[in-house]
N, CA, C and O of each residue as an XYZ file, in Angstrom:
264
protein
N      53.686      9.237    -45.668
C      53.039      8.257    -46.524
C      53.413      6.855    -46.058
O      54.587      6.564    -45.831
N      52.432      6.004    -45.918
C      52.636      4.639    -45.452
C      52.749      3.713    -46.651
O      51.855      3.652    -47.496
N      53.858      2.997    -46.711
C      54.090      2.060    -47.814
C      54.132      0.656    -47.234
O      54.898      0.379    -46.311
N      53.307     -0.226    -47.778
C      53.258     -1.609    -47.321
C      53.660     -2.488    -48.502
O      53.088     -2.386    -49.587
N      54.644     -3.349    -48.280
C      55.065     -4.211    -49.383
C      54.028     -5.298    -49.655
O      53.077     -5.469    -48.893
N      54.226     -6.028    -50.749
C      53.233     -6.998    -51.217
C      53.017     -8.129    -50.223
O      51.904     -8.642    -50.111
N      54.054     -8.526    -49.502
C      53.908     -9.615    -48.535
C      52.904     -9.236    -47.455
O      52.027    -10.032    -47.120
N      53.022     -8.040    -46.910
C      52.102     -7.616    -45.856
C      50.700     -7.396    -46.397
O      49.720     -7.569    -45.672
N      50.596     -7.019    -47.655
C      49.271     -6.861    -48.243
C      48.561     -8.209    -48.306
O      47.362     -8.292    -48.040
N      49.294     -9.267    -48.657
C      48.699    -10.606    -48.698
C      48.286    -11.061    -47.303
O      47.241    -11.688    -47.131
N      49.109    -10.743    -46.312
C      48.785    -11.120    -44.936
C      47.511    -10.417    -44.484
O      46.637    -11.038    -43.879
N      47.404     -9.144    -44.772
C      46.216     -8.376    -44.378
C      44.984     -8.880    -45.121
O      43.916     -9.005    -44.523
N      45.114     -9.170    -46.409
C      43.986     -9.686    -47.182
C      43.530    -11.038    -46.642
O      42.330    -11.277    -46.502
N      44.474    -11.918    -46.340
C      44.111    -13.228    -45.788
C      43.415    -13.061    -44.443
O      42.440    -13.756    -44.159
N      43.910    -12.145    -43.611
C      43.276    -11.904    -42.306
C      41.849    -11.401    -42.482
O      40.954    -11.803    -41.739
N      41.630    -10.527    -43.455
C      40.278    -10.017    -43.704
C      39.350    -11.108    -44.213
O      38.157    -11.093    -43.909
N      39.876    -12.052    -44.978
C      39.043    -13.130    -45.492
C      38.764    -14.198    -44.434
O      37.739    -14.877    -44.493
N      39.661    -14.345    -43.480
C      39.476    -15.351    -42.428
C      38.497    -14.861    -41.365
O      37.835    -15.675    -40.721
N      38.396    -13.577    -41.174
C      37.529    -13.034    -40.122
C      36.075    -13.479    -40.239
O      35.478    -13.807    -39.214
N      35.466    -13.511    -41.432
C      34.078    -14.004    -41.500
C      33.944    -15.470    -41.084
O      32.947    -15.851    -40.471
N      34.940    -16.288    -41.411
C      34.890    -17.699    -41.012
C      34.948    -17.813    -39.495
O      34.205    -18.593    -38.898
N      35.820    -17.043    -38.879
C      35.934    -17.064    -37.420
C      34.628    -16.587    -36.787
O      34.176    -17.159    -35.795
N      34.026    -15.555    -37.348
C      32.759    -15.048    -36.813
C      31.662    -16.115    -36.896
O      30.891    -16.285    -35.951
N      31.591    -16.826    -38.012
C      30.576    -17.881    -38.165
C      30.804    -18.983    -37.140
O      29.853    -19.461    -36.521
N      32.052    -19.387    -36.958
C      32.341    -20.457    -36.005
C      31.986    -20.026    -34.584
O      31.405    -20.805    -33.828
N      32.326    -18.806    -34.221
C      32.015    -18.319    -32.867
C      30.506    -18.233    -32.670
O      30.000    -18.624    -31.618
N      29.786    -17.729    -33.658
C      28.342    -17.592    -33.521
C      27.615    -18.939    -33.543
O      26.511    -19.059    -33.012
N      28.232    -19.943    -34.154
C      27.608    -21.263    -34.228
C      27.942    -22.153    -33.035
O      27.453    -23.280    -32.960
N      28.759    -21.676    -32.104
C      29.166    -22.496    -30.962
C      27.974    -23.052    -30.181
O      27.980    -24.241    -29.864
N      26.956    -22.255    -29.857
C      25.801    -22.847    -29.145
C      25.119    -23.960    -29.950
O      24.686    -24.964    -29.384
N      25.029    -23.779    -31.244
C      24.422    -24.823    -32.079
C      25.300    -26.067    -32.103
O      24.789    -27.187    -32.111
N      26.614    -25.881    -32.113
C      27.520    -27.029    -32.100
C      27.385    -27.829    -30.814
O      27.679    -29.024    -30.793
N      26.943    -27.183    -29.746
C      26.788    -27.879    -28.475
C      25.444    -28.586    -28.346
O      25.319    -29.526    -27.562
N      24.428    -28.149    -29.106
C      23.080    -28.713    -28.974
C      22.728    -29.660    -30.122
O      22.171    -30.731    -29.882
N      23.038    -29.290    -31.348
C      22.593    -30.041    -32.517
C      23.161    -31.454    -32.665
O      22.470    -32.308    -33.219
N      24.366    -31.748    -32.207
C      24.885    -33.108    -32.430
C      24.064    -34.219    -31.787
O      24.271    -35.391    -32.101
N      23.142    -33.879    -30.900
C      22.364    -34.904    -30.221
C      21.146    -35.353    -31.023
O      20.405    -36.233    -30.584
N      20.931    -34.748    -32.207
C      19.872    -35.218    -33.101
C      20.488    -35.550    -34.453
O      21.485    -34.944    -34.847
N      19.912    -36.493    -35.155
C      20.475    -36.931    -36.436
C      20.474    -35.821    -37.477
O      21.505    -35.607    -38.115
N      19.360    -35.093    -37.688
C      19.407    -34.000    -38.665
C      20.395    -32.903    -38.262
O      21.058    -32.313    -39.115
N      20.486    -32.643    -36.985
C      21.423    -31.636    -36.508
C      22.863    -32.043    -36.760
O      23.688    -31.213    -37.140
N      23.168    -33.306    -36.552
C      24.514    -33.826    -36.790
C      24.880    -33.700    -38.269
O      25.997    -33.305    -38.604
N      23.941    -34.034    -39.147
C      24.184    -33.922    -40.589
C      24.396    -32.459    -40.987
O      25.264    -32.157    -41.807
N      23.609    -31.556    -40.411
C      23.754    -30.133    -40.714
C      25.129    -29.626    -40.312
O      25.776    -28.910    -41.075
N      25.577    -29.991    -39.119
C      26.874    -29.522    -38.642
C      28.003    -30.073    -39.511
O      28.943    -29.345    -39.833
N      27.924    -31.339    -39.892
C      28.970    -31.920    -40.736
C      29.027    -31.242    -42.103
O      30.114    -30.993    -42.626
N      27.873    -30.945    -42.681
C      27.854    -30.249    -43.971
C      28.414    -28.833    -43.832
O      29.161    -28.366    -44.692
N      28.048    -28.159    -42.749
C      28.542    -26.801    -42.516
C      30.057    -26.796    -42.340
O      30.743    -25.948    -42.910
N      30.582    -27.731    -41.559
C      32.026    -27.799    -41.360
C      32.761    -28.150    -42.654
O      33.867    -27.664    -42.889
N      32.155    -28.991    -43.491
C      32.761    -29.297    -44.792
C      32.847    -28.044    -45.656
O      33.860    -27.818    -46.319
N      31.799    -27.232    -45.654
C      31.805    -26.007    -46.449
C      32.821    -25.003    -45.913
O      33.515    -24.349    -46.692
N      32.915    -24.876    -44.596
C      33.887    -23.949    -44.003
C      35.306    -24.407    -44.324
O      36.168    -23.589    -44.643
N      35.546    -25.710    -44.242
C      36.872    -26.241    -44.557
C      37.219    -26.010    -46.024
O      38.341    -25.615    -46.341
N      36.272    -26.250    -46.911
C      36.523    -26.028    -48.336
C      36.810    -24.553    -48.613
O      37.697    -24.235    -49.405
N      36.076    -23.659    -47.975
C      36.297    -22.225    -48.175
C      37.667    -21.815    -47.646
O      38.365    -21.015    -48.270
N      38.049    -22.360    -46.500
C      39.355    -22.027    -45.921
C      40.485    -22.530    -46.814
O      41.513    -21.863    -46.935
N      40.314    -23.690    -47.441
C      41.345    -24.202    -48.349
C      41.482    -23.323    -49.583
O      42.569    -23.218    -50.151
N      40.406    -22.698    -49.996
C      40.470    -21.826    -51.168
C      41.234    -20.546    -50.855
O      42.018    -20.080    -51.682
N      41.020    -19.972    -49.680
C      41.642    -18.687    -49.396
C      43.056    -18.792    -48.870
O      43.801    -17.813    -48.924
N      43.458    -19.966    -48.353
C      44.818    -20.111    -47.830
C      45.693    -20.711    -48.924
O      45.438    -21.821    -49.389
N      46.729    -19.973    -49.335
C      47.587    -20.488    -50.398
C      48.428    -21.667    -49.901
O      48.766    -21.757    -48.720
N      48.753    -22.562    -50.830
C      49.593    -23.701    -50.478
C      51.040    -23.236    -50.385
O      51.455    -22.331    -51.109
N      51.798    -23.850    -49.500
C      53.193    -23.436    -49.285
C      54.065    -23.744    -50.500
O      55.022    -23.016    -50.763
N      53.755    -24.809    -51.250
C      54.595    -25.180    -52.380
C      54.206    -24.466    -53.681
O      54.907    -24.598    -54.684
N      53.122    -23.728    -53.679
C      52.689    -22.997    -54.889
C      53.536    -21.757    -55.070
O      53.691    -20.956    -54.148
N      54.083    -21.603    -56.263
C      54.921    -20.418    -56.548
C      54.528    -19.779    -57.853
O      55.120    -18.777    -58.253
């Protein structure tokens, strides 16, 4: 029987939640290379990065929170 303590469970859960963000960033790389050269494209990328950053802040716990 495999027993995993709570610390490792949090690490695994965080890794599972980060994987979709990493996948989106990797898949958007070609767009990140082409879109910044147009004004609407630049605005789209900035909004997308703001949303990804906000989502990452939600799933990553703060070090001082207890």
